[in-house]
C-alpha positions as CSV (number, residue, x, y, z in Angstrom):
1,M,91.1,68.0,51.0
2,I,90.8,71.5,52.3
3,T,91.1,74.4,49.8
4,G,91.7,78.0,50.7
5,V,88.9,80.5,51.0
6,F,88.9,84.3,51.0
7,G,92.5,84.2,49.9
8,L,93.6,82.2,53.0
9,S,96.0,79.3,52.6
10,P,94.6,75.7,53.1
11,E,96.3,75.6,56.5
12,A,94.8,78.9,57.6
13,T,91.4,77.8,56.3
14,R,91.7,74.6,58.3
15,A,92.5,76.6,61.5
16,V,89.4,78.7,61.0
17,L,87.2,75.7,60.6
18,Q,88.8,74.0,63.6
19,S,87.8,76.9,65.7
20,A,84.3,76.6,64.5
21,T,84.2,72.9,65.6
22,R,85.1,73.8,69.2
23,A,81.4,74.9,69.7
24,P,79.3,73.1,72.3
25,S,76.5,70.8,71.2
26,V,74.0,68.5,73.0
27,H,75.9,65.3,74.0
28,N,78.9,66.6,72.0
29,S,77.0,65.4,68.9
30,Q,78.7,68.1,66.7
31,P,75.8,68.4,64.2
32,W,77.5,70.8,61.7
33,R,79.2,70.5,58.4
34,F,80.9,73.1,56.1
35,R,80.9,73.7,52.4
36,L,83.7,75.8,51.0
37,H,83.6,78.1,48.0
38,D,86.2,80.6,46.8
39,D,84.1,83.5,48.2
40,S,82.0,81.9,50.9
41,I,81.7,79.3,53.6
42,E,78.4,77.6,54.2
43,I,77.4,76.0,57.6
44,L,75.1,73.1,57.1
45,V,73.3,70.7,59.4
46,D,74.5,67.1,59.6
47,P,71.3,65.1,59.6
48,T,73.1,61.9,60.7
49,R,73.7,63.7,64.1
50,R,70.2,64.6,64.9
51,L,68.6,63.7,68.2
52,P,65.1,62.9,67.2
53,V,63.8,62.2,70.7
54,A,65.5,64.9,72.7
55,D,65.4,67.5,69.9
56,P,62.6,66.5,67.5
57,D,62.3,70.0,66.0
58,D,66.1,70.4,65.6
59,R,66.0,73.5,67.8
60,E,69.1,72.6,69.7
61,L,70.8,71.4,66.5
62,R,70.4,75.0,65.1
63,I,71.6,76.5,68.3
64,A,74.8,74.3,68.1
65,C,75.3,75.4,64.5
66,G,74.8,79.1,65.6
67,A,77.5,78.6,68.3
68,A,79.9,77.2,65.6
69,L,79.0,80.2,63.4
70,F,80.0,82.6,66.2
71,N,83.4,80.8,66.6
72,L,83.8,81.0,62.8
73,R,83.2,84.8,62.9
74,L,85.9,85.2,65.6
75,A,88.4,83.0,63.7
76,L,87.9,85.0,60.5
77,L,88.4,88.2,62.3
78,S,91.6,86.9,63.8
79,A,92.8,86.1,60.2
80,G,92.1,89.8,59.2
81,I,88.8,89.1,57.4
82,E,85.5,90.9,58.2
83,P,82.8,88.2,58.1
84,T,79.5,89.1,56.5
85,V,76.8,86.6,57.6
86,V,73.5,85.7,56.1
87,I,71.4,83.4,58.3
88,R,68.8,81.7,56.1
89,P,68.0,78.1,57.1
90,S,67.1,76.1,54.0
91,P,65.0,73.0,54.0
92,D,66.4,71.9,50.7
93,S,70.2,72.1,51.1
94,G,70.4,71.9,54.9
95,C,72.3,75.2,54.8
96,I,72.0,77.2,58.1
97,A,74.1,80.3,57.2
98,T,76.5,81.6,54.6
99,I,79.6,83.7,55.5
100,H,81.0,86.1,52.9
101,N,84.2,88.1,52.9
102,G,83.3,91.6,54.0
103,G,86.8,93.0,53.5
104,S,89.9,93.4,55.6
105,A,89.4,93.8,59.4
106,T,91.5,94.6,62.5
107,M,90.5,92.5,65.5
108,L,89.7,94.6,68.6
109,A,90.9,93.6,72.0
110,D,87.5,92.3,73.3
111,A,87.1,90.1,70.2
112,M,90.6,88.8,70.6
113,T,89.9,87.9,74.3
114,L,86.9,85.9,73.1
115,F,88.8,84.2,70.3
116,R,91.5,83.1,72.8
117,A,88.8,81.6,75.0
118,I,87.6,79.2,72.3
119,N,90.1,76.5,73.0
120,Q,89.8,77.1,76.8
121,R,86.1,76.7,77.0
122,R,84.8,73.5,78.5
123,T,81.4,72.1,79.5
124,N,82.2,71.5,83.2
125,R,79.8,68.9,84.7
126,K,81.8,68.7,88.0
127,P,80.9,70.5,91.2
128,F,81.7,74.2,91.4
129,L,83.1,76.1,94.4
130,E,80.8,77.7,96.9
131,Q,81.8,81.1,95.6
132,P,79.2,83.5,94.3
133,V,79.5,85.1,90.8
134,E,79.9,88.9,91.6
135,V,77.6,91.6,90.2
136,R,80.2,92.8,87.7
137,E,80.6,89.4,86.1
138,R,76.9,89.0,85.9
139,H,76.5,92.3,84.1
140,L,79.2,91.3,81.6
141,L,77.4,88.0,80.9
142,V,74.1,89.8,80.4
143,N,75.8,92.3,78.1
144,A,77.3,89.5,76.0
145,A,73.8,88.1,75.2
146,E,72.5,91.6,74.4
147,A,75.4,92.1,71.9
148,E,73.9,89.2,69.9
149,A,70.3,90.4,70.1
150,S,69.3,88.0,72.9
151,R,68.5,88.1,76.6
152,L,70.3,86.4,79.5
153,R,67.8,86.2,82.4
154,I,69.6,85.4,85.6
155,V,67.3,83.6,88.0
156,S,68.2,84.9,91.4
157,D,64.8,85.3,93.2
158,P,64.4,82.4,95.7
159,R,60.8,81.8,94.6
160,E,61.7,81.8,90.9
161,Q,64.6,79.4,91.7
162,A,62.2,77.1,93.5
163,D,59.7,77.2,90.5
164,L,62.6,76.6,88.0
165,H,63.8,73.7,90.1
166,R,60.4,72.1,90.0
167,L,60.2,72.5,86.3
168,L,63.7,70.9,85.9
169,V,62.7,67.9,88.0
170,L,59.5,67.5,86.0
171,A,61.4,67.6,82.7
172,H,64.0,65.2,84.0
173,R,61.4,62.7,85.1
174,A,59.5,63.0,81.8
175,Q,62.7,62.2,79.8
176,T,64.0,59.4,82.0
177,S,60.6,57.7,82.0
178,D,60.7,57.5,78.2
179,P,62.6,54.4,77.0
180,R,63.3,56.0,73.6
181,W,65.0,59.0,75.3
182,V,67.0,56.8,77.6
183,E,68.2,54.7,74.6
184,E,69.2,57.8,72.6
185,F,70.9,59.4,75.7
186,D,72.9,56.3,76.5
187,S,74.1,56.0,72.9
188,W,76.2,59.2,73.3
189,L,77.7,58.3,76.6
190,M,80.8,56.3,77.8
191,R,82.7,56.9,74.6
192,S,86.3,55.9,74.5
193,R,89.3,58.3,74.2
194,D,89.6,57.2,70.5
195,D,86.1,58.5,69.6
196,H,85.7,61.9,68.1
197,D,82.2,62.7,69.6
198,G,80.0,61.9,72.5
199,I,80.8,62.1,76.2
200,T,83.6,60.2,77.8
201,L,83.6,59.0,81.4
202,A,86.3,61.6,82.2
203,A,84.0,64.4,81.1
204,S,80.8,63.1,82.7
205,G,81.2,64.5,86.2
206,P,80.3,62.6,89.4
207,D,77.1,60.6,89.7
208,P,74.2,62.8,91.0
209,E,73.2,62.2,94.6
210,L,70.2,63.1,96.7
211,Q,71.7,66.2,98.1
212,D,72.5,67.6,94.6
213,T,69.8,70.1,93.9
214,W,70.5,71.3,90.3
215,V,72.5,68.5,88.7
216,L,70.3,65.5,87.8
217,R,71.6,63.8,84.7
218,D,74.0,60.9,85.2
219,F,76.4,61.3,82.3
220,G,78.6,58.5,83.8
221,K,75.8,55.9,83.7
222,G,76.6,55.0,87.3
223,H,80.3,54.4,86.6
224,A,81.8,57.8,87.5
225,K,84.5,58.0,90.0
226,V,83.4,58.3,93.7
227,R,83.4,61.9,94.6
228,V,85.8,63.2,97.2
229,P,84.0,63.5,100.6
230,G,82.6,67.0,101.1
231,K,82.8,67.8,97.3
232,D,79.1,67.9,96.6
233,F,77.7,70.1,93.9
234,E,77.4,73.7,95.0
235,S,74.1,74.6,96.7
236,E,73.6,78.0,94.9
237,P,75.0,78.1,91.4
238,L,74.3,81.0,89.2
239,I,71.4,79.8,87.0
240,A,70.8,81.8,83.8
241,I,68.3,81.3,81.0
242,L,69.3,82.4,77.4
243,A,66.3,83.5,75.6
244,S,65.4,85.0,72.1
245,Y,62.8,87.7,71.5
246,V,61.3,85.7,68.6
247,D,61.3,82.0,67.9
248,G,61.9,80.0,64.7
249,P,64.9,78.6,62.8
250,S,66.7,81.9,62.2
251,A,66.2,83.1,65.8
252,Q,67.5,79.8,67.1
253,V,70.7,80.1,65.0
254,Q,71.1,83.7,66.4
255,A,70.5,82.4,69.9
256,G,73.3,79.9,69.4
257,Q,75.6,82.8,68.6
258,A,74.5,84.6,71.7
259,L,75.0,81.5,73.8
260,Q,78.5,81.1,72.6
261,R,79.4,84.7,73.3
262,V,78.1,84.2,76.8
263,L,80.1,81.0,77.3
264,L,83.3,82.5,75.9
265,T,82.8,85.6,78.1
266,A,82.4,83.4,81.1
267,T,85.5,81.5,80.2
268,A,87.5,84.7,79.8
269,L,86.3,85.7,83.3
270,G,87.5,82.4,84.8
271,L,84.0,80.9,85.1
272,S,82.8,77.5,84.3
273,A,79.5,76.5,82.8
274,S,77.3,73.4,82.1
275,F,73.8,73.0,80.9
276,L,70.4,72.1,82.4
277,S,69.0,71.2,79.0
278,Q,66.0,69.0,80.0
279,V,64.0,72.1,81.1
280,V,64.1,73.5,77.5
281,E,63.9,70.1,75.8
282,V,60.5,69.1,77.1
283,A,57.8,71.2,75.4
284,D,55.6,71.6,78.4
285,T,58.3,72.7,80.8
286,R,59.8,75.0,78.2
287,A,56.4,76.7,77.8
288,R,56.1,77.1,81.6
289,L,59.7,78.4,81.8
290,Q,58.8,81.1,79.2
291,H,56.0,82.2,81.5
292,L,58.4,82.2,84.5
293,I,61.0,84.4,82.9
294,G,58.4,86.9,81.6
295,G,58.0,86.5,77.8
296,P,61.1,85.8,75.7
297,Y,61.6,82.3,74.3
298,P,63.9,80.2,76.4
299,Q,66.6,78.5,74.3
300,A,69.2,77.3,76.9
301,A,69.5,76.9,80.7
302,V,73.0,77.3,82.0
303,R,74.6,76.7,85.4
304,I,77.6,79.0,86.0
305,G,80.2,79.2,88.7
306,Y,83.9,78.8,89.6
307,G,85.0,75.3,88.7
308,S,88.2,73.2,88.6
309,P,89.9,72.5,85.3
310,V,88.4,69.7,83.1
311,P,89.8,68.1,80.0
312,A,88.7,69.1,76.5
313,T,86.2,66.8,74.8
314,A,87.1,65.2,71.5
315,R,86.2,66.8,68.2
316,R,85.8,65.3,64.7
317,P,88.7,66.1,62.3
318,V,87.9,69.1,60.2
319,E,88.1,67.0,57.0
320,D,85.2,64.8,58.3
321,C,83.0,67.9,58.5
322,L,83.5,69.0,54.9
323,V,80.9,68.4,52.2
324,D,80.9,68.9,48.5
325,E,77.3,68.3,47.6
326,P,74.0,69.6,49.2
327,V,73.1,67.7,52.3
328,P,69.7,66.1,52.3
329,G,68.0,65.8,55.6
330,T,65.8,67.4,58.1
331,D,63.8,70.6,57.4
332,P,65.5,73.4,59.4
333,R,62.2,75.4,59.3
334,R,60.2,72.8,61.3
């Protein structure tokens, strides 16, 4: 049962939490939970939704929780509450961050635009149009990351793109040659419409083919619909690396907030995005990617462009994400 927080009604509190659950996560695993108090909301990890092979250090788990935190901030602002956030990953309780009531607030137009984009944002695994993202939009995406103390590095130099592609292929081969990774990956795919997590066939995108340069993962396990002739993946998507200036649990939560601000900004601009996660999930290629982009710690690799509409992926009911007692589990400081 949902109780009100910060003086909000139970219904308004539920709406705030529902916005938080619209954040992206690897394989739509939704690894967050919430604990409500009269004067605070805690975001906690859900250890049952870890990906121990793809994400052994829980780095992407913390990024997903950071993205949920950013949505929660926007939702509270829309309810007239200024969120005061303390990011302090705890190995004992599983708590990632605590949000307090910072007083009344008036939502500015830019924040309202991002808030409205929460329910419109999708991970779009389908081909994009052969239409370049203009300089103005690129600057707005870069500024979005900077607003959350992170860096968005757009990889536009042809030589850097070639190097990044080689790293992506190396990471993809390393993962797909590991039976444990394949088993874990497959366990989140081909979910039915009645499931509240994972990736359905409708959201998988077409099967990758030889001519597809940047899209390598087969989220449809060979069962996706045959693509329309001529509808190959775009040859030159905008490829961007979201990076943090320091690394570690708190920095990864902050990077999740930056990632979500970038994704919501892209959505508001009419852009679509999907992830090239393997290059940051394999330790060796992530280290080489850090060298390629010149120093900051890469946390996410994103493909951005103009795409066709795609359906929303399922989300767990808010009630399933609530917890009363401390959550035992993984050490968020690892």
